[in-house]
C-alpha positions as CSV (number, residue, x, y, z in Angstrom):
1,M,17.3,3.6,56.9
2,Q,18.6,1.1,59.1
3,K,15.1,1.0,60.8
4,I,13.3,0.5,58.0
5,L,15.9,-2.1,56.5
6,N,15.1,-4.1,60.1
7,R,11.6,-3.8,59.3
8,Y,11.7,-5.3,56.1
9,I,13.2,-8.0,57.5
10,D,11.0,-8.9,59.7
11,Y,8.2,-8.7,56.9
12,L,10.3,-11.0,54.6
13,R,10.4,-14.0,58.3
14,S,6.9,-13.4,59.2
15,E,4.7,-12.5,56.4
16,R,6.7,-13.5,53.6
17,N,7.6,-16.7,55.4
18,F,11.5,-16.8,53.6
19,S,13.9,-19.3,55.1
20,Q,16.7,-17.7,57.8
21,Y,19.3,-19.0,55.0
22,T,17.3,-16.8,52.3
23,I,17.0,-13.4,54.4
24,R,21.0,-13.5,55.4
25,N,20.8,-13.2,51.2
26,Y,18.6,-10.7,50.9
27,T,20.3,-8.9,53.5
28,S,23.9,-9.1,52.3
29,D,23.1,-8.2,48.9
30,L,21.0,-4.4,49.6
31,I,23.9,-3.7,52.6
32,G,27.4,-5.8,51.2
33,N,30.0,-6.4,54.1
34,T,33.2,-4.9,54.2
35,V,35.6,-8.1,53.1
36,R,38.0,-6.5,49.7
37,G,37.4,-8.2,46.3
38,T,33.9,-8.5,47.2
39,A,31.5,-7.2,44.9
40,K,29.3,-3.9,46.6
41,G,25.9,-4.6,48.2
42,Y,23.4,-2.3,46.5
43,F,22.9,0.8,49.0
44,Q,27.0,0.6,49.4
45,F,27.0,0.9,45.1
46,L,24.3,3.8,45.7
47,K,26.8,5.2,48.3
48,M,29.6,5.1,45.9
49,K,27.7,6.8,43.4
50,N,26.6,9.7,46.1
51,I,22.8,8.9,45.8
52,S,21.6,9.6,49.0
53,S,17.5,8.7,48.7
54,L,16.3,5.6,47.4
55,A,13.7,7.5,45.4
56,D,16.4,9.1,42.9
57,A,17.7,5.4,42.1
58,D,15.5,5.1,39.2
59,R,16.2,2.1,36.9
60,S,19.1,3.4,34.9
61,V,20.9,3.4,38.5
62,L,19.9,-0.3,38.6
63,R,21.2,-0.8,35.3
64,E,24.6,0.3,35.9
65,Y,24.4,-1.8,39.1
66,I,23.9,-4.9,37.2
67,G,26.8,-3.2,34.6
68,Y,29.2,-2.8,37.9
69,L,28.4,-6.4,38.3
70,M,28.7,-8.0,35.1
71,E,32.5,-6.3,35.8
72,Q,33.3,-8.0,38.7
73,K,32.8,-11.7,36.9
74,L,29.4,-12.5,39.4
75,S,27.4,-15.1,37.5
76,R,24.0,-14.1,36.2
77,R,22.2,-16.2,38.4
78,S,24.0,-13.9,41.8
79,I,23.1,-11.0,39.8
80,S,19.7,-12.2,38.9
81,R,19.1,-13.0,43.0
82,K,21.2,-9.6,44.1
83,V,18.5,-7.9,41.4
84,S,15.8,-10.1,42.7
85,A,16.7,-8.8,46.4
86,V,16.9,-4.8,45.3
87,R,12.9,-5.2,43.6
88,S,11.7,-7.2,46.8
89,F,12.8,-4.5,48.8
90,Y,11.2,-1.9,46.7
91,R,8.3,-3.2,46.8
92,Y,8.3,-3.2,50.2
93,L,8.7,-0.2,50.3
94,L,6.2,1.4,48.1
95,R,3.7,-0.8,50.0
96,E,4.2,0.3,53.6
97,G,4.4,4.3,51.9
98,H,7.9,5.2,51.9
99,L,7.4,5.9,47.9
100,K,4.9,6.8,46.0
101,E,5.8,4.9,43.3
102,N,8.4,2.5,42.2
103,P,11.3,4.2,40.5
104,I,12.9,0.4,39.1
105,K,9.5,-1.1,38.1
106,L,10.7,-1.1,34.0
107,A,14.1,-2.0,34.6
108,S,14.6,-5.2,32.9
109,S,17.0,-8.1,34.9
110,P,19.8,-10.3,33.1
111,K,18.1,-13.3,31.6
112,L,19.5,-16.5,33.1
113,D,21.6,-19.6,31.1
114,R,19.2,-22.1,31.2
115,R,21.5,-25.2,33.4
116,L,20.3,-28.9,32.7
117,P,20.5,-30.4,36.7
118,D,23.0,-33.2,36.7
119,C,22.2,-36.1,38.2
120,L,23.2,-40.2,39.2
121,N,22.5,-42.6,36.6
122,L,21.1,-45.5,38.1
123,E,24.7,-47.6,38.4
124,E,25.9,-44.7,40.2
125,V,23.3,-44.6,42.6
126,E,23.2,-48.2,43.5
127,R,27.2,-47.9,44.2
128,L,26.5,-44.9,46.1
129,L,23.6,-46.8,48.0
130,N,26.1,-49.6,49.2
131,I,29.0,-47.9,50.3
132,P,27.3,-47.2,54.0
133,R,28.7,-49.9,56.8
134,Q,26.1,-52.4,58.1
135,D,27.5,-53.6,61.3
136,T,27.8,-49.3,62.5
137,P,25.2,-46.9,64.5
138,Q,26.9,-44.5,61.9
139,G,27.0,-47.1,58.8
140,L,23.3,-47.4,59.5
141,R,21.8,-44.1,59.8
142,D,24.1,-43.0,56.7
143,K,22.0,-46.1,55.0
144,A,18.7,-44.5,55.9
145,I,19.7,-41.3,55.3
146,L,20.9,-41.8,51.5
147,E,17.8,-44.0,50.8
148,A,15.5,-41.6,52.5
149,I,16.6,-38.6,49.9
150,Y,16.7,-40.4,46.8
151,A,13.4,-42.3,47.4
152,S,11.7,-39.0,48.1
153,G,13.6,-36.3,46.8
154,M,13.9,-34.6,50.2
155,R,15.8,-30.9,50.2
156,I,18.3,-31.2,52.4
157,S,16.8,-28.8,55.2
158,E,13.9,-30.8,55.6
159,L,15.5,-34.1,55.8
160,A,18.0,-31.9,59.1
161,G,15.0,-30.8,60.7
162,L,13.1,-34.5,60.9
163,N,11.1,-35.5,64.1
164,T,10.2,-38.8,64.6
165,D,6.6,-38.0,65.0
166,Q,7.0,-36.8,61.1
167,V,7.6,-40.8,59.7
168,N,5.2,-43.2,58.8
169,L,6.5,-46.3,58.1
170,E,3.3,-48.1,57.6
171,T,2.2,-46.0,54.7
172,G,5.8,-44.9,53.5
173,E,4.9,-41.2,54.3
174,I,6.8,-38.8,55.8
175,K,6.0,-35.4,56.6
176,V,8.1,-32.5,55.4
177,L,8.2,-28.5,56.0
178,G,9.3,-26.4,53.6
179,K,10.1,-23.5,51.9
180,G,7.6,-21.0,53.3
181,S,6.7,-23.7,55.8
182,K,5.1,-25.9,53.9
183,E,4.1,-28.8,55.1
184,R,3.7,-31.5,52.5
185,I,4.4,-34.9,52.3
186,V,6.4,-37.1,50.7
187,L,6.8,-40.6,49.4
188,I,9.3,-43.6,50.4
189,G,9.4,-47.2,49.0
190,K,10.7,-50.6,50.6
191,T,14.2,-50.4,50.5
192,A,14.2,-47.0,52.0
193,I,11.7,-48.0,54.9
194,T,13.5,-50.9,55.3
195,A,16.7,-48.8,56.4
196,V,15.6,-46.6,58.4
197,K,13.6,-49.1,60.5
198,H,16.9,-50.6,61.1
199,Y,18.0,-47.5,61.8
200,L,16.1,-47.0,64.5
201,R,16.1,-50.1,65.6
202,E,19.6,-50.9,65.7
203,A,21.2,-47.4,65.4
204,R,19.5,-44.7,67.0
205,P,18.9,-45.8,70.4
206,R,23.2,-47.1,70.0
207,L,23.4,-43.3,69.3
208,M,21.2,-41.4,72.1
209,C,22.3,-40.5,75.0
210,L,21.5,-38.6,78.3
211,K,21.0,-35.1,76.9
212,G,20.2,-36.2,73.5
213,D,17.7,-35.0,71.1
214,R,15.0,-36.9,71.5
215,Q,12.4,-36.0,68.4
216,A,15.7,-35.3,65.7
217,L,15.0,-38.8,63.8
218,F,18.9,-38.5,62.5
219,I,21.4,-37.9,64.9
220,N,25.1,-37.6,65.6
221,R,27.4,-39.8,67.7
222,F,26.0,-37.6,70.8
223,G,22.6,-38.0,70.0
224,K,21.7,-34.4,68.5
225,R,20.4,-33.7,65.6
226,L,22.4,-34.3,62.2
227,S,23.2,-30.6,61.1
228,Q,22.5,-29.8,57.5
229,R,26.2,-29.1,57.0
230,M,27.5,-32.7,58.4
231,I,25.4,-34.4,56.3
232,Q,26.6,-32.7,53.1
233,K,30.2,-33.7,54.2
234,I,28.8,-37.2,55.2
235,L,27.4,-37.2,51.4
236,T,30.6,-35.9,50.0
237,G,32.7,-38.2,51.9
238,Y,30.6,-41.6,50.5
239,G,30.9,-39.9,46.9
240,H,34.7,-40.2,46.6
241,R,34.6,-43.6,48.1
242,A,32.2,-45.2,45.7
243,G,34.1,-43.4,43.1
244,I,31.4,-42.3,40.5
245,G,33.5,-39.2,39.7
246,K,30.5,-36.1,40.6
247,H,30.7,-34.3,43.5
248,I,28.1,-35.3,45.3
249,Y,25.7,-33.4,47.5
250,P,21.6,-33.7,48.5
251,H,20.9,-32.1,46.1
252,L,22.3,-33.9,43.4
253,L,20.1,-36.5,44.7
254,R,16.7,-34.4,44.7
255,H,17.5,-34.2,40.4
256,T,18.2,-38.0,40.6
257,F,14.6,-38.5,42.1
258,A,13.0,-36.5,39.9
259,T,14.7,-37.6,36.7
260,H,14.2,-41.4,37.6
261,M,10.1,-40.7,38.3
262,L,10.3,-38.9,34.8
263,D,12.3,-41.8,33.0
264,G,9.6,-43.8,34.7
265,G,6.3,-42.7,33.3
266,A,5.5,-40.0,36.2
267,D,3.5,-37.4,35.6
268,L,5.5,-34.2,35.7
269,R,2.2,-33.0,38.1
270,V,2.9,-35.7,40.5
271,V,6.8,-35.0,40.2
272,Q,5.7,-31.6,41.2
273,E,3.8,-32.2,44.0
274,L,6.6,-34.9,46.0
275,L,9.0,-32.0,45.3
276,G,7.4,-28.8,46.3
277,H,7.8,-26.5,43.6
278,N,5.2,-23.7,43.6
279,S,5.8,-23.8,39.8
280,L,5.3,-26.1,37.7
281,G,8.2,-25.0,35.4
282,T,10.5,-25.2,37.9
283,T,10.3,-29.5,37.3
284,Q,9.8,-29.0,33.8
285,I,13.9,-28.5,33.6
286,Y,13.4,-32.3,34.3
287,T,12.1,-33.1,31.1
288,H,14.9,-31.9,29.4
289,V,17.2,-33.7,31.4
290,T,15.7,-37.0,30.3
291,Q,14.9,-35.7,26.8
292,A,18.9,-34.9,26.6
293,Q,19.4,-38.4,27.9
294,A,17.4,-40.1,25.4
295,K,18.8,-38.5,22.1
296,K,22.3,-39.6,24.2
297,V,21.1,-43.3,24.0
298,Y,19.7,-43.2,20.8
299,F,22.7,-42.2,19.3
300,A,25.2,-44.7,21.4
301,A,22.3,-47.4,20.5
302,H,20.7,-46.9,17.3
303,P,22.6,-48.8,14.8
304,M,21.7,-45.2,11.8
305,A,21.6,-43.3,14.2
306,N,25.3,-42.2,12.9
307,K,26.0,-43.2,9.4
308,V,27.1,-40.9,7.0
309,D,25.1,-41.0,3.4
310,V,27.6,-41.9,0.7
311,D,26.2,-39.3,-1.0
312,E,26.3,-36.4,2.1
313,K,30.3,-37.2,1.7
314,R,30.4,-36.4,-2.1
């Protein structure tokens, strides 16, 4: 089993181009871990049920596993991800000839609650962008980071992985490496271009050292590439200082970018392209956000929206 699992992991990495983060999640969902109080992985569950062969684990077993995960109080989103990992593994076994048929093919997955992504309003964005100090290298760097994420909708992994040669400040274009190692071009406007220029001219040379990372765009005080974790920490800190009252994280700025683009009249497919979504349906959730915001504004602003008719009271 371990040999098959190792080959499956190689398949996810080399043929499916999954990120290391996704591969780690899929592997954990299958084999589980030994930490007490955590839900068992699929293989652990089969062992608990005394099922030694994957071919014997039919759709009724998968339904039992879903029921077990629900009993462990896992969110539907977590359950759906674990089921997705199991399905992917079975498809691989079928493809490689380890199984003659897929025993869980007809099993249904739990429906996900469609959650509307949170976002910042324009006043909150401006407060956040104006927090970094402009008289220190770190402040200039952080200003450039905030402006770049909000201007482009980049993922944190894409921002952290940027090299200087991927940025064209003359055209406002940045070449990013997205999910599945797919390249795309994102755009930044004049404000973000100015912030990045100031960082490159006045801050990055002061942060760079002899053994620093000459390629990385955003670096720390030791000249090394900023990690995703550190970027997250930077954003959270500025969120607290801005007094916005919301947890500030990189994906929130990505959500905000998409929502503000659609509010401004951008075509849905253009936003899809800029975000790097494979499916238009993934981007369409932001239309629900803008509709919800429109409804909120309508009832707050229209003089007759909340007026109760006298006849209705009777």
